[in-house]
N, CA, C and O atoms as a MOPAC input file, in Angstrom:
PM7 MOZYME 1SCF
protein

 N     -6.50400 1   -37.58800 1   -24.36300 1
 C     -6.94700 1   -35.87400 1   -24.01100 1
 C     -7.97300 1   -35.61000 1   -24.64000 1
 O     -8.39900 1   -36.31500 1   -25.55400 1
 N     -8.39900 1   -34.77600 1   -24.31800 1
 C     -9.35200 1   -33.84600 1   -24.45700 1
 C     -8.82700 1   -32.62400 1   -24.99600 1
 O     -7.73900 1   -32.04600 1   -24.99300 1
 N    -10.22500 1   -32.38900 1   -25.56300 1
 C     -9.95700 1   -30.67900 1   -26.88600 1
 C    -10.89500 1   -30.20500 1   -26.24000 1
 O    -11.80400 1   -30.94900 1   -25.87200 1
 N    -10.90300 1   -28.57600 1   -25.88700 1
 C    -12.09200 1   -27.63800 1   -25.35100 1
 C    -11.56000 1   -26.63700 1   -26.38700 1
 O    -10.43100 1   -26.60000 1   -26.87500 1
 N    -12.62500 1   -25.82000 1   -26.62300 1
 C    -12.57900 1   -24.50900 1   -28.33200 1
 C    -13.07300 1   -23.99800 1   -27.43600 1
 O    -13.90900 1   -24.56100 1   -26.73000 1
 N    -12.63600 1   -22.73100 1   -27.25200 1
 C    -12.86500 1   -21.69200 1   -26.86500 1
 C    -13.25400 1   -20.26900 1   -28.12500 1
 O    -12.52900 1   -20.17700 1   -29.11600 1
 N    -14.34000 1   -19.34100 1   -27.93700 1
 C    -14.38300 1   -18.55600 1   -28.63400 1
 C    -13.78200 1   -16.98800 1   -28.71800 1
 O    -14.59200 1   -16.20300 1   -29.21000 1
 N    -12.95900 1   -16.61400 1   -28.46200 1
 C    -13.03100 1   -14.82700 1   -28.19400 1
 C    -12.04800 1   -13.55600 1   -29.22700 1
 O    -11.04300 1   -13.42400 1   -29.92500 1
 N    -13.01200 1   -12.97500 1   -28.77600 1
 C    -12.42500 1   -11.59200 1   -30.16500 1
 C    -10.72700 1   -11.68500 1   -29.86400 1
 O    -10.03800 1   -12.02400 1   -28.90200 1
 N    -10.44600 1   -11.14700 1   -31.35600 1
 C     -9.31300 1   -10.54300 1   -32.15100 1
 C     -8.47500 1   -10.17500 1   -31.25000 1
 O     -7.31000 1   -10.57200 1   -31.27400 1
 N     -8.98100 1    -9.28700 1   -30.23400 1
 C     -8.22000 1    -8.37500 1   -29.04900 1
 C     -7.77600 1    -9.35900 1   -28.16200 1
 O     -6.55900 1    -9.52000 1   -28.25000 1
 N     -8.30200 1   -10.04700 1   -27.37200 1
 C     -8.18800 1   -10.97100 1   -26.25500 1
 C     -7.12100 1   -12.04600 1   -26.79600 1
 O     -6.21800 1   -12.62300 1   -26.19100 1
 N     -7.63800 1   -12.14100 1   -28.49800 1
 C     -7.26600 1   -13.53700 1   -28.61900 1
 C     -4.80700 1   -12.79900 1   -28.33900 1
 O     -3.68200 1   -13.19900 1   -28.04100 1
 N     -5.55400 1   -11.67900 1   -28.73300 1
 C     -3.94100 1   -11.12500 1   -29.13300 1
 C     -3.35900 1   -10.21900 1   -27.58800 1
 O     -2.57200 1    -9.29300 1   -27.39000 1
 N     -3.78100 1   -10.63200 1   -27.17100 1
 C     -3.66300 1    -9.98700 1   -25.52500 1
 C     -3.38200 1   -11.44600 1   -24.97900 1
 O     -2.60200 1   -11.24900 1   -24.04700 1
 N     -3.56600 1   -12.53600 1   -25.05500 1
 C     -3.41900 1   -13.79000 1   -24.47200 1
 C     -1.95100 1   -14.31200 1   -25.25200 1
 O     -0.89100 1   -14.57100 1   -24.68200 1
 N     -2.20200 1   -14.37300 1   -26.53600 1
 C     -0.75900 1   -13.99400 1   -27.52700 1
 C      0.70700 1   -13.83100 1   -26.48800 1
 O      1.59200 1   -14.54600 1   -26.01800 1
 N      0.21900 1   -12.19500 1   -26.50800 1
 C      1.18600 1   -11.69200 1   -26.35400 1
 C      1.63100 1   -12.15000 1   -24.57500 1
 O      2.83300 1   -12.11500 1   -24.31000 1
 N      0.94800 1   -12.43100 1   -23.79200 1
 C      1.32700 1   -12.67100 1   -22.73500 1
 C      1.74400 1   -14.10700 1   -22.63400 1
 O      2.20200 1   -14.46700 1   -21.54900 1
 N      1.67400 1   -14.76200 1   -23.36300 1
 C      2.03400 1   -16.18700 1   -23.53300 1
 C      3.18100 1   -16.33100 1   -24.17400 1
 O      3.88700 1   -17.20900 1   -23.67800 1
 N      3.76500 1   -15.62500 1   -25.37700 1
 C      4.86400 1   -15.40700 1   -26.09600 1
 C      6.57500 1   -14.50800 1   -25.12700 1
 O      7.78900 1   -14.65100 1   -25.27700 1
 N      5.54400 1   -13.48200 1   -24.03000 1
 C      6.51300 1   -12.94100 1   -22.95300 1
 C      7.20500 1   -13.91400 1   -21.58100 1
 O      8.17700 1   -13.91400 1   -20.82600 1
 N      5.59900 1   -14.92100 1   -21.96500 1
 C      6.23700 1   -16.63200 1   -20.89600 1
 C      6.77300 1   -17.34900 1   -21.84900 1
 O      6.55700 1   -18.54300 1   -21.63900 1
 N      7.32100 1   -17.17600 1   -22.71700 1
 C      7.52100 1   -18.45000 1   -23.55800 1
 C      6.93000 1   -19.36700 1   -23.64000 1
 O      7.54400 1   -20.42200 1   -23.48000 1
 N      6.02000 1   -19.40000 1   -23.81600 1
 C      4.86100 1   -20.68800 1   -24.09400 1
 C      3.86100 1   -20.26100 1   -24.97200 1
 O      3.61200 1   -19.09000 1   -25.25900 1
 N      3.25500 1   -21.34300 1   -25.41700 1
 C      2.28100 1   -21.22200 1   -26.18600 1
 C      0.70600 1   -20.87000 1   -25.92700 1
 O      0.27900 1   -21.01100 1   -24.78100 1
 N      0.00300 1   -20.50500 1   -26.75500 1
 C     -1.21500 1   -20.04300 1   -26.41200 1
 C     -1.68500 1   -21.12500 1   -25.68800 1
 O     -2.11200 1   -20.64900 1   -24.63600 1
 N     -1.81700 1   -22.18200 1   -25.68600 1
 C     -2.80000 1   -23.13300 1   -25.89100 1
 C     -1.97800 1   -23.56400 1   -23.78100 1
 O     -2.73300 1   -23.40900 1   -22.82100 1
 N     -1.02600 1   -23.87100 1   -23.64400 1
 C     -0.67400 1   -23.53900 1   -22.65200 1
 C     -0.61900 1   -22.56500 1   -21.71100 1
 O     -0.74600 1   -22.60600 1   -20.48700 1
 N     -0.36500 1   -21.49700 1   -22.63300 1
 C     -0.81300 1   -19.87300 1   -21.61100 1
 C     -2.16200 1   -20.64700 1   -20.65600 1
 O     -2.24100 1   -20.98800 1   -19.47600 1
 N     -3.13600 1   -20.71200 1   -21.84000 1
 C     -5.14200 1   -20.52700 1   -21.37800 1
 C     -4.98500 1   -21.62100 1   -20.43900 1
 O     -5.35600 1   -21.23000 1   -19.33200 1
 N     -4.38300 1   -23.47200 1   -20.39600 1
 C     -4.34400 1   -24.20400 1   -19.37900 1
 C     -3.84500 1   -24.16800 1   -18.53000 1
 O     -4.09900 1   -25.00300 1   -17.66100 1
 N     -2.84300 1   -23.15600 1   -18.32000 1
 C     -1.81500 1   -23.05000 1   -17.12600 1
 C     -3.11200 1   -22.07500 1   -16.17600 1
 O     -3.69900 1   -22.35400 1   -15.13100 1
 N     -3.20000 1   -20.88100 1   -17.07700 1
 C     -4.38000 1   -19.90900 1   -16.28100 1
 C     -5.21200 1   -20.44700 1   -15.72100 1
 O     -5.17400 1   -20.20900 1   -14.51400 1
 N     -6.38000 1   -21.41800 1   -16.17400 1
 C     -7.89700 1   -21.70600 1   -15.99300 1
 C     -7.40800 1   -23.06700 1   -14.45400 1
 O     -8.11200 1   -23.63400 1   -13.61900 1
 N     -6.05400 1   -23.09400 1   -14.71100 1
 C     -5.46700 1   -24.89100 1   -13.66800 1
 C     -4.75600 1   -23.13400 1   -12.50400 1
 O     -4.01600 1   -23.43200 1   -11.56600 1
 N     -4.94500 1   -22.17500 1   -12.63000 1
 C     -4.28000 1   -21.70400 1   -11.55700 1
 C     -5.32000 1   -21.64700 1   -10.34600 1
 O     -5.44300 1   -22.13400 1    -9.22300 1
 N     -6.31600 1   -20.37200 1   -11.60600 1
 C     -7.29500 1   -19.65100 1   -11.44000 1
 C     -8.53900 1   -20.95000 1    -9.57000 1
 O     -9.11100 1   -20.85300 1    -8.48400 1
 N     -7.91600 1   -22.27900 1   -11.15000 1
 C     -9.01300 1   -23.32900 1   -10.57800 1
 C     -8.43000 1   -23.86800 1    -8.55500 1
 O     -8.93900 1   -24.34500 1    -7.54100 1
 N     -7.28700 1   -23.42800 1    -8.98100 1
 C     -6.15800 1   -24.04300 1    -7.75300 1
 C     -6.05800 1   -22.94600 1    -6.99200 1
 O     -6.25600 1   -23.30800 1    -5.83200 1
 N     -5.85900 1   -21.82800 1    -7.03700 1
 C     -6.34100 1   -20.64000 1    -6.48800 1
 C     -7.85600 1   -20.73700 1    -5.41900 1
 O     -7.94100 1   -20.22200 1    -4.30400 1
 N     -8.73800 1   -21.37800 1    -5.98500 1
 C     -9.51400 1   -21.18200 1    -5.31100 1
 C    -11.03000 1   -20.20900 1    -5.83100 1
 O    -12.08400 1   -19.92500 1    -5.26200 1
 N    -10.52700 1   -19.96100 1    -7.01500 1
 C    -11.94200 1   -18.78800 1    -7.36000 1
 C    -13.66100 1   -18.67700 1    -7.70600 1
 O    -14.25200 1   -18.61500 1    -8.78500 1
 N    -14.23600 1   -18.68300 1    -6.06900 1
 C    -15.69500 1   -18.90500 1    -6.69700 1
 C    -16.24600 1   -17.80200 1    -5.95000 1
 O    -15.94300 1   -16.61000 1    -5.98900 1
 N    -17.11500 1   -18.41500 1    -5.25600 1
 C    -18.05900 1   -17.61700 1    -4.73700 1
 C    -17.79300 1   -17.21600 1    -3.03000 1
 O    -18.33400 1   -16.26100 1    -2.47100 1
 N    -17.03700 1   -17.98200 1    -2.50900 1
 C    -16.46500 1   -16.98200 1    -1.57700 1
 C    -15.46100 1   -15.82100 1    -1.86900 1
 O    -15.28400 1   -14.88900 1    -1.08400 1
 N    -14.78500 1   -15.96700 1    -3.12800 1
 C    -14.38000 1   -14.22100 1    -3.49700 1
 C    -14.90200 1   -13.75100 1    -3.90700 1
 O    -14.49400 1   -12.60200 1    -4.07800 1
 N    -16.38100 1   -14.10100 1    -4.52300 1
 C    -16.97700 1   -12.84500 1    -5.11400 1
 C    -17.70600 1   -11.81400 1    -3.52200 1
 O    -17.82900 1   -10.63600 1    -3.18800 1
 N    -17.97600 1   -13.01700 1    -3.03900 1
 C    -18.52500 1   -12.89800 1    -1.56600 1
 C    -18.42300 1   -11.30800 1    -1.20700 1
 O    -19.09200 1   -10.27900 1    -1.30200 1
 N    -17.00000 1   -11.82300 1    -0.67500 1
 C    -15.91300 1   -11.83900 1    -0.40400 1
 C    -15.60900 1   -10.13700 1    -0.80500 1
 O    -15.40100 1    -9.36700 1     0.13200 1
 N    -15.59800 1    -9.61600 1    -2.22900 1
 C    -15.55600 1    -8.64800 1    -3.26500 1
 C    -16.66800 1    -7.77300 1    -3.42200 1
 O    -16.56200 1    -6.69000 1    -3.99700 1
 N    -17.84500 1    -8.24500 1    -2.88200 1
 C    -19.05500 1    -7.27700 1    -2.70400 1
 C    -18.92000 1    -6.66600 1    -1.02700 1
 O    -18.99400 1    -5.55500 1    -0.50200 1
 N    -18.61500 1    -8.46700 1    -0.42400 1
 C    -18.03100 1    -6.99400 1     0.61800 1
 C    -17.59900 1    -5.89100 1     0.76900 1
 O    -18.14800 1    -4.87100 1     1.18600 1
 N    -16.41500 1    -6.11400 1     0.36700 1
 C    -15.09700 1    -4.71100 1     0.56000 1
 C    -16.34500 1    -3.47400 1    -0.12000 1
 O    -16.77100 1    -2.56300 1     0.59000 1
 N    -16.85400 1    -3.69600 1    -1.79700 1
 C    -17.39800 1    -2.33500 1    -2.44800 1
 C    -18.66500 1    -2.08100 1    -1.66400 1
 O    -19.13300 1    -1.06700 1    -2.18200 1
 N    -19.49000 1    -2.48000 1    -0.65800 1
 C    -19.71600 1    -2.28200 1    -0.16100 1
 C    -19.16600 1    -1.41400 1     1.57300 1
 O    -19.92900 1    -0.68600 1     2.20900 1
 N    -18.22400 1    -1.63400 1     1.85500 1
 C    -16.83200 1    -0.96100 1     3.22200 1
 C    -17.09800 1    -0.15400 1     2.07400 1
 O    -18.14600 1     0.49100 1     2.11100 1
 N    -16.18200 1    -0.02500 1     0.79300 1
 C    -16.12300 1     0.62200 1     0.23300 1
 C    -16.90500 1     2.21900 1     0.11300 1
 O    -16.54900 1     3.33900 1     0.47900 1
 N    -18.08900 1     1.71500 1    -0.56200 1
 C    -19.49800 1     2.82800 1    -0.48600 1
 C    -19.67300 1     3.46300 1     1.37500 1
 O    -19.99600 1     4.61400 1     1.66800 1
 N    -19.44500 1     2.65300 1     2.10400 1
 C    -19.60300 1     3.19900 1     3.19900 1
 C    -18.88500 1     4.41500 1     3.45300 1
 O    -19.30100 1     5.56400 1     3.60000 1
 N    -17.63300 1     3.90000 1     3.47700 1
 C    -16.24400 1     4.75300 1     3.86400 1
 C    -16.82600 1     6.02200 1     2.95200 1
 O    -16.96000 1     7.16600 1     3.38500 1
 N    -17.05300 1     5.70700 1     1.98400 1
 C    -16.82400 1     7.17800 1     0.89800 1
 C    -17.82700 1     7.89800 1     1.35600 1
 O    -17.58700 1     9.10300 1     1.43500 1
 N    -19.34000 1     7.39300 1     1.82900 1
 C    -20.49800 1     8.39000 1     2.55500 1
 C    -19.46400 1     9.02600 1     3.52600 1
 O    -19.57400 1    10.24200 1     3.68200 1
 N    -18.54900 1     8.43100 1     4.14900 1
 C    -18.14700 1     8.59400 1     5.58500 1
 C    -17.28100 1     9.94900 1     5.67900 1
 O    -17.18200 1    10.88500 1     6.47300 1
 N    -16.74600 1     9.59200 1     4.53900 1
 C    -15.99700 1    11.00900 1     3.74800 1
 C    -16.82200 1    12.26000 1     3.88300 1
 O    -16.51600 1    13.22600 1     4.58200 1
 N    -18.14900 1    12.11500 1     2.96900 1
 C    -18.50200 1    13.09200 1     2.29000 1
 C    -18.94700 1    13.94600 1     3.63100 1
 O    -19.03800 1    15.17200 1     3.56400 1
 N    -19.19000 1    13.30600 1     4.71700 1
 C    -19.86600 1    13.71100 1     5.72700 1
 C    -18.86600 1    14.42100 1     6.92400 1
 O    -19.27100 1    15.32000 1     7.66100 1
 N    -17.28100 1    13.76300 1     6.98800 1
 C    -16.61800 1    14.25200 1     7.18000 1
 C    -15.55400 1    15.85500 1     6.61600 1
 O    -14.93800 1    16.70200 1     7.26300 1
 N    -15.80300 1    15.62300 1     5.01500 1
 C    -15.49000 1    16.85500 1     4.13600 1
 C    -16.72900 1    18.28100 1     4.68300 1
 O    -16.52300 1    19.49400 1     4.63500 1
 N    -17.73200 1    17.68800 1     5.07400 1
 C    -18.95400 1    18.40000 1     4.34600 1
 C    -18.45600 1    19.21000 1     6.10800 1
 O    -18.27900 1    20.41900 1     6.25600 1
 N    -18.36300 1    18.46400 1     6.90100 1
 C    -17.91400 1    18.72000 1     8.52600 1
 C    -17.12800 1    19.84800 1     8.88900 1
 O    -17.26300 1    20.71000 1     9.75700 1
 N    -15.75000 1    19.49900 1     7.47700 1
 C    -14.77800 1    20.13600 1     7.15800 1
 C    -15.21900 1    21.50400 1     7.39800 1
 O    -15.38900 1    22.32800 1     8.29600 1
 N    -15.36300 1    21.25000 1     5.57100 1
 C    -16.30400 1    23.10700 1     4.91700 1
 C    -16.83300 1    23.64300 1     6.36000 1
 O    -16.15400 1    24.48700 1     6.94400 1
 N    -17.97900 1    23.18500 1     6.91000 1
 C    -18.17900 1    23.61900 1     8.40100 1
 C    -17.56000 1    24.66100 1     8.96300 1
 O    -17.94900 1    25.82300 1     9.08300 1
 N    -16.22800 1    23.98100 1     9.40900 1
 C    -15.28600 1    24.56600 1    10.31900 1
 C    -14.49500 1    25.47400 1     9.40400 1
 O    -13.87300 1    26.47200 1     9.76800 1
 N    -14.60900 1    24.93900 1     7.99500 1
 C    -13.47100 1    26.32800 1     7.67100 1
 C    -14.36900 1    27.42800 1     7.04900 1
 O    -13.92500 1    28.47300 1     6.57300 1
 N    -15.11500 1    27.23100 1     7.08000 1
 C    -16.16900 1    28.93300 1     7.18100 1
 C    -16.96000 1    28.81100 1     8.34100 1
 O    -18.14900 1    29.00000 1     8.08600 1
 N    -16.77400 1    28.61400 1     9.28000 1
 C    -17.08800 1    29.19700 1    10.70400 1
 C    -15.97500 1    30.02200 1    10.85300 1
 O    -16.20300 1    31.21300 1    11.06200 1
 N    -14.68800 1    29.60100 1    10.78300 1
 C    -13.04700 1    30.26000 1    11.32000 1
 C    -13.18300 1    31.48900 1    10.13300 1
 O    -13.19100 1    32.70700 1    10.30900 1
 N    -13.25300 1    30.96600 1     9.27700 1
 C    -13.60500 1    32.47100 1     8.01100 1
 C    -13.49400 1    33.06800 1     8.59300 1
 O    -12.49100 1    33.63600 1     9.02500 1
 N    -15.50500 1    33.20100 1     9.00000 1
 C    -16.07200 1    34.16400 1     9.15100 1
 C    -16.17600 1    34.68600 1    11.14800 1
 O    -17.09400 1    35.46700 1    11.39700 1
 N    -15.45100 1    34.33000 1    12.13700 1
 C    -14.64500 1    34.77100 1    12.68500 1
 C    -13.60600 1    35.04500 1    12.69300 1
 O    -13.34100 1    35.57700 1    13.77100 1
 N    -12.53600 1    34.97000 1    11.87100 1
 C    -11.52800 1    35.93400 1    11.66000 1
 C    -12.06000 1    37.38100 1    10.91200 1
 O    -11.35100 1    38.38700 1    10.93600 1
 N    -13.10300 1    37.36100 1    10.39300 1
 C    -13.54000 1    38.35100 1     9.73500 1
 C    -14.15200 1    39.46300 1    10.88800 1
 O    -14.62600 1    40.52800 1    10.49100 1
 N    -14.11200 1    39.19100 1    12.08100 1
 C    -14.89600 1    39.48200 1    13.41300 1
 C    -16.73500 1    39.31200 1    13.33500 1
 O    -17.60400 1    40.15300 1    13.56300 1
 N    -16.81000 1    38.31600 1    13.04800 1
 C    -18.75600 1    38.17500 1    12.51800 1
 C    -19.02800 1    36.82800 1    12.97400 1
 O    -18.43300 1    35.78500 1    12.70500 1
 N    -19.72200 1    36.97200 1    13.48400 1
 C    -20.56600 1    36.65900 1    14.95700 1
 C    -21.18800 1    34.91800 1    14.63100 1
 O    -22.09500 1    34.63700 1    13.84800 1
 N    -20.52900 1    34.10900 1    15.33700 1
 C    -21.16800 1    32.48700 1    14.68400 1
 C    -22.57900 1    32.27400 1    15.05400 1
 O    -23.06600 1    32.77400 1    16.06800 1
 N    -23.10500 1    31.67700 1    14.39200 1
 C    -24.73800 1    30.88500 1    14.31100 1
 C    -25.24600 1    30.12100 1    13.91900 1
 O    -25.33700 1    30.02400 1    12.69500 1
 N    -25.93300 1    29.03400 1    14.91800 1
 C    -26.66100 1    28.14500 1    14.79400 1
 C    -26.02500 1    27.01700 1    13.53100 1
 O    -25.38200 1    25.99700 1    13.28300 1
 N    -26.95800 1    28.38400 1    12.92700 1
 C    -26.59400 1    27.92400 1    11.01200 1
 C    -25.24300 1    26.92600 1    10.44300 1
 O    -25.06400 1    25.89000 1     9.80300 1
 N    -24.13300 1    28.42900 1    11.42600 1
 C    -22.93500 1    27.95100 1    10.49300 1
 C    -22.36900 1    26.24200 1    11.32400 1
 O    -21.21900 1    25.96400 1    11.66600 1
 N    -23.43700 1    25.48400 1    11.43500 1
 C    -23.10900 1    24.36600 1    12.00200 1
 C    -24.07000 1    23.01100 1    11.72300 1
 O    -23.71500 1    21.83600 1    11.82500 1
 N    -25.63200 1    23.62100 1    11.27300 1
 C    -25.82200 1    22.64800 1    11.39200 1
 C    -26.71300 1    22.45700 1     9.33000 1
 O    -26.90600 1    23.30000 1     8.45400 1
 N    -27.02100 1    20.77300 1     9.40500 1
 C    -26.95600 1    20.22200 1     8.06400 1
 C    -28.01600 1    20.57500 1     7.95000 1
 O    -28.91400 1    20.69000 1     8.78400 1
 N    -27.96200 1    20.89600 1     6.25200 1
 C    -29.14200 1    20.62700 1     5.71000 1
 C    -29.51600 1    20.20500 1     4.59800 1
 O    -28.82200 1    19.31100 1     4.11300 1
 N    -30.56100 1    20.61800 1     3.91600 1
 C    -30.32300 1    19.89200 1     2.75800 1
 C    -30.07100 1    20.87700 1     1.65300 1
 O    -29.90300 1    20.51600 1     0.48800 1
 N    -30.05200 1    21.99200 1     2.00300 1
 C    -29.63700 1    23.08300 1     1.41900 1
 C    -28.19900 1    23.68100 1     0.66700 1
 O    -27.84100 1    24.34900 1    -0.30300 1
 N    -27.71900 1    23.02600 1     1.70500 1
 C    -26.44400 1    22.92000 1     1.29800 1
 C    -25.76800 1    21.72800 1     0.55700 1
 O    -24.66500 1    21.29400 1     0.88800 1
 N    -26.34900 1    21.33900 1    -0.24800 1
 C    -25.56500 1    20.80000 1    -1.83400 1
 C    -25.53700 1    19.78400 1    -0.98400 1
 O    -24.74800 1    19.08000 1    -1.61400 1
 N    -25.83200 1    19.06900 1     0.11000 1
 C    -25.88100 1    17.45600 1    -0.00600 1
 C    -27.02600 1    17.18300 1    -0.11400 1
 O    -27.37200 1    16.00700 1    -0.22200 1

């Protein structure tokens, strides 16, 4: 049987120790089981690529949401203006960098 030494911070060791104890295992057994679990579940570049793709999609959706919120704000302001009996103008709906976006 081979031996592998791993250097970790005291905080990390305590975290592993608590997890191991909660499962009724030694730290060595816990670490071995955790590593085997990761290897058998195929944690590799495909998962890293999938995560990167999802992060990109999240960024895209955040940008879309910003635009939707901007449009909603424009509509809300226009409705308030109409309720006050004021005339709507093209500027009420036009996007410009002066709007804080």
